N, C-alpha and C positions, 0 to 999 in steps of 0.2 A: 643653867636657872634662866639667865637672861633670855636665851633663845626660846625657851618654854613661854616665857611672859610676852614675847615679840609675837608668837604665833597666837597665842590666846587673844591679844589686843587686836590681830589682825583679823582673826575670825569674828571678834566682836564687831569690828568695822563694818566686816562684809554684811552680817546680820542687821546691823542698823541701817545701812544704805540699802539693802533689799526691802526692809520694811518701809522706809520712806518712800521708795519707788513705786511700791505696790498697794500702799494705803488708798482705797478707793476716795475719788474726789470728794464724793457726798460727804465722807467723814470729815474732810477738812473745810469744806465749803459751808455745810449746815451751820457754821458759828455765825454767818451774816443773817440776820432776821429780815425777813422781807418788809419792804415798806413803800410808803406812797409819798412821791414828791410832788406836792401840791403845786407848786408854780410851774412845773413842767409836764403835770398831767402823765406822770409815769409810774409805772410799779417796777422796784428795783428788787431782785434777790442775788445773791451770790451765783446764780447760773442763768438768770434770763432777765430781759428788759422788756417790759410791755408798756408800748405809746398809745396814748388816747388823745391825741391833739384837738380833738373837736368836740370833746365833750358827750361824743355820741357812742353807742355800742360797736365801735370799730377798734380791732385791737392789732397793732403792729407789734409782732412778736419777733424777738431774735435771742441769741445768746449772749450773755453779759459782755464779752469780748469783741463783740460785732455791731459796728455803729451805722453802716449804711444801707445793709439789705437785710431781707427777713421775709415773712410770712404776715400777710394781712388777713384776718379773720373778720367779715363785716357782717352784722346782723341787717339784712336788707328790709325784708317783708314779710308780712304774716297775710296770707292769701285765703280768702274764704271761696270755697268751691263746691260744687255738685259733681261727684265721682259718677259719671253717666254710664261709663263702661266697666266699672267696678273692678279696677286693677290697681286699686290702692296706692295710685301715685296721681300726680296732677300733669294731664297731658292736653295736647289740642282738641281732643273729643269731649273734654270737660268744660263746664261751665263756670265761669269765674263771677262771682256775685259782689265781691269787695277786696279791698286790698288796704292794709294798715302799714304806712310807711314808716320805718323806724329810723333810718338815719336820713330823715328830713329836716324841716324848719322846726320841728317839735324841740322844746326846751327840756333837757333832761337833767334831772337832780342827781348829785352825786354825794355819797354818804360813805364815811370811812370808819371801819371799825378794825382795831388791831390790840393783840395781846402777846403772850409769849408764844402760842402755837400755831397763829395763824393773822394774815391779813385779808380783810374783807372788804370790796369796793363795790357798792350797790348804784346802780344806775335805775331810775324810775321816770315814767312819764306817762302822760295821758296824750295817747299818738292820734293822729287823724286816721278815720277809717273811710276810705272812699268807695262808695257805691258804684257797682258797674249795671249796664242794661237799662230797660225801660222803666221809669218811676223810680230813679235813682236817689233824687232828693239830695239834700245838703249833706255834707261829711257828718260823721258822728265820732265818737270818742271810744278809746278803749284803754284800760289801764296796764302797763307793762313794767315788770320789774325785771332786772337782770343782775343776779348776785354773783360776783367773781370772787372766789376763794381761793387763795394760795397758803398751803400748809408749811410751816417750817421744817418738819420731818416727814418722811414717809407714814402715810395714813391709810387706813381700810375705811372707807364709806360705802355701805351698801355692798354692791358687787364690784365697786372700784378699788384697786390698789393706787392710791394717789401718790405720785412721787414728789417728795418734799422740794420746794424752791424751783421746780421745772415743770409743773403742771397746775393748770387753772381748772378748778371745779367750778361749774356753772348750775345755778339754778334760775329756769326761765319761768316767770309767773305770768299768765295771761289771765286777766280779771274782766268781767263786764263787757264781754265781747258784743256787739250789736248784731246779733245773728239776722240774716234775711231768711232764711229757711233751716227748718227743723231737721232736713235731711242732708246738710252741709257738713264738711269737714274742713280743717284748718292746714295749711301748709307753711312751715317755717322756713324761708328761703335765706340761705347762708352763703355768702361769697368767700372763697379761698383763692388766695392768689399771690406770687411773689411780689415785693416791691424792690426798688433801689433807689434810694435817695427819697425824692418825692415823687417818683414815677411808678405808675401802677399799670400794667400791661395786661388787661383784662383779655385780649385776643389771644394771648399765648396759652397754649394747653399746658395744664399743669399735670405730671404724671402722678397717677394716683392708682391705689389699690383698695377697693372695697369688698370686704369680706364679713364673715358673721361668725362671732364667738358664742356657739349654742350652749356651751356651759354656762357662760356668765350672762347669757341672754342681751348681748350687745351687738351692735354693728360698728365695725372698725374700718374708719377711713384715713389711710395714710397717704400723705402728699409730700412730693419732694420736687425742688428744681434742681436739675442737672448741674448748674452752676454752684450750687451751694453744698456745704459739706454736712448739712442738717436738715432734717425735716420735721413734719409735725404729724401728730397721731390725734386724729378727734374720734371720741367714743361716745356712742350713743345708747344708752340703756333702753331696753325696752319698755321698762314699766313707767308709768306715771301715776301722778295723783289727781283725780278729776272729781271735783264737788266733795272732798272728803274722803273719797273712795279710792281704792287701787284699781287701774286700769293699765292700758297698754297703747303704745302708738300703733298706727296702722301700718305705716311702711316707711322707707327711707329711698332716695335715689340721688344719683350722680347726674348732673347734666353737663352737656358739652361745652357751656360757658363758663365752666369753673365754679359752678353753684351746687350746693348740696341743699335737698329738702327733706324734712321731717313731717310726715302726716300725722296731725292729731284728729283724734275722734271729735264728735259733737259732744259738748259738755253744757251746763247751765250756767254757772257763775266763775268758776275758779279752776285753772288747770296749772300744776306744777310738773316740771321736767328737769332733770339733771345730767347734762352730758358734761364732757370733759376734753381740755385740750393740752396735749403734753409736746414739748420740744424734745426731738430724739436725734440721737448722732446715728449716722449712717453705718451699715455694717463695716463698710471698707475703712472707715474711719477708726472704728474700734478694733479691727483688725491690725491697722496701723499702730495705733497705741500699745495694743499688746506685744505686737512685733518689737516695737522700740523699747518696752519694758524688758521682754527676754532678751534681745540684744544686750542692753546694758548690764543686765544679771549675768550673762553669759561672759563678758568682757571682764567685769570685775571678778569673776570666779576664777578665770584663765589667768588673769594677772596674778591673783593672790597664790594660786597653785605653783605657778611659774616661781614666784618670789621665795616660797617656802621649799620648793625642790632645789633651786639653786643655793639657797641657804644650807640645806641638807648636804647637798653635794660637796659645798665648800667645805664644811665641817669635816666630812669625811676624808677629803684631801689633805686638810691640815693634820687629822688624826694618824694618816698613813705616812705623811712626811716625817712626823715625829718618831715614828717606829722605825 
């Protein structure tokens, strides 16, 4: 009877250890609610940290347990241009009419909203728009708002499957753009680059993959630094809201200087678009974790089977000796 109880306890111990080992990290980590650390200008979750040191829309993103390295996503400029060759991108053949400098001397206001399901950090500013070409005149103003939302749990928003605590859902609002032409478009230029400490190396090319998800109507931009064990996924939905109606972006393009551009059509007063940024583990890291888990389980099972076998063999020998 005692031997049976020991076996039962041993089997129960194995089951408990396996359960603890294979519980997804998200189940454990979503206990921590996303929070805004005001004195440090940082967003904290149980999975990632986003640093915003200069009160401007530039995000230094890294996993929670990484301090000195990560990826920078910086909203640089909004460029008004005439697409002369009709190729749906901004290139040297096009005419630039004006530039709105996002990370400039403009003062950005930050407003924070938080509840049990999400953390929202809103940037808003009247940015300078500098005209190009003849009769350019003095700088004008445009209102820009960038809403950064992190959800506590996995959430579906439109076509997006947002990962709780490891993805930033963005809403980009452009209002009252001082157009110079009725035929022009806007290009939103975003910088993506790795950083180490306070050093940003823009000259170093970032490994990237740019492809389309036709089923979800999205552009997917995956970026990684070979020296890091994680990357970032930037997703751009094709649909936008322009002047209260549904519309779509014109195109996207990746440049060799680590910048990504989203091309918006001409609109009158208001445009809203909602990309997202997710921190992702590399495949090799996930394989390594799975291998570690499988190896641990195999070792536990092997030890347990050996103990049970030895006990059974010992009991059989004692029985034979008695006879």
